[in-house]
C-alpha positions, 0 to 999 in steps of 0.5 A: 500500500505504501509503495502505491501511495508514494505515487503522487495523485493516488490517495488511500481509496484509489490505492485500495482499488488498484491493489485489489483489482490488480491482485498479483501484478506478476500475472501480467507478463507484458505491459500491453496485457496489463493495458488491455485488462485496464481498458487502455487499448483502442477499439478498431473495426477492420473490414477489408480495406476499411478501418474504423477507430472507435476510441478506447475499448469498452471491454475493461475493468471499470473500477480500475480504469476509473481510479486510474483516470481520476488519479491521472487528473491529480497526478498532473497537478502534483508532478511537474514532469507529468504536467509537461507531458500532458501539455505536450499531448494537449497540443496534438489531441483532445484533453480527454485523450491526453489524460488517457495517455497520462493514465497509461504512464501512471499504470506503467509507473504503478507496475514498476513500483510494484514489481521492483518494490521501490518508491516512486521518484517524482519529476522523472520524465519517462 
């Protein structure tokens, strides 16, 4: 619990949600599998030559994705490196899509903190 709470933007309730919904982080061998579980992957329809992008998928763990997005909003207000990254994304895309990208960065940091058993270092651009 202390490791996850060391990440800026994650409070007590969201830390509990993240830990209970993820369970053992080692069951996700690759980060892409973890993103798919959370629901941070795009939903696409491919038919022959036609491709349609439908945003993020509806197949997700709703509690976990909601907690991560909520924590991402708090993260950009507390961590200057993430605010800089968010500002860069906002120049290229909508703010709601940019916060999804920040959520993926947050998820990556959560995975690192839980697998390496090290506290989060604030202000590092990844």
